[in-house]
Steps between C-alpha positions, in 0.01 A plus 500: 500500500843599628567843644761735359825541683650344817378200687287486807485266793652159426585594147139573401431767241449844639148553356250416772219299362191325666263229398183391674296181449185609321330472156398729221130568435449750207723787580529433878745286695306324774533333830435129490177421696696308763692823581179684578329522839233252379783260427619537859695817494811337356800697359603444140846392414714815447856477351751775425846533345750761416563638847723809459854503635519659841159371611502422867136405558175456304136598566197356338168683476146419396296813432129529400521770237119530478448576869847644552557255788815309573414143582836368613858626530783257579831686574857411598518187283855389410622614148583139406132403525345470158140392558205472723337160479125460434288456806764650727261558782654676794854361431759775448867476406737521790533860627208628287209698638140530370233760519146452358241754400229338702458585863341175599750242631520184295390670172829553311347562151732274289267506198242735355224581752272723288134412496304571187711636219854388453771743632844547358791396740859605459751252633838657522856396609724780626883484522629701799837639562478426877481165689171603658223738394531812722207480751418142395180403326282689743216362697194336338212718390428689180654834615822337629561297191402780264770718667768238448387434136520885432843513673619227254337672193654844575840383630812632314709261287754498773247311711289306239758363244224364276157347491289286264131429505220304347125600504251221549113522496268318732235500755407292809316245281795439273361693211705730268196698378175587670 
């Protein structure tokens, strides 16, 4: 779907869009089992397009809407980047920073980590008007990443030029429903 008006980065449409590798089950869009913690805590493939003109950097967030906990924030990504590969591990684009909602080192929460019932997770790409996110991604831990996520959500349009998100359901066992 093309955006209305103007062109964005590298001639892309100016309507920011995101897609995440998953599947439909009933009325829910779900993580694939291999992107859950039981599948090895692997990230899904995430792609985006339509980066608005004037974008100087991108941020990517994964937010557990059920527990209101940000799992992962990657900021200061170049505006020409159009995807995050599946199973990215700890690899980051050059110049990017990461913060995770988990305070334990080595637990970056790439996929759904909920035990029991499936949670809803928002994966969002943010187009920013500055080459770096002011203050960076923060330090790891739920409070620090929550503050960065709220800063992005409440930023004026002069800071966040646009965002797009996809909601996926899942739990630690790769299930979409309880």
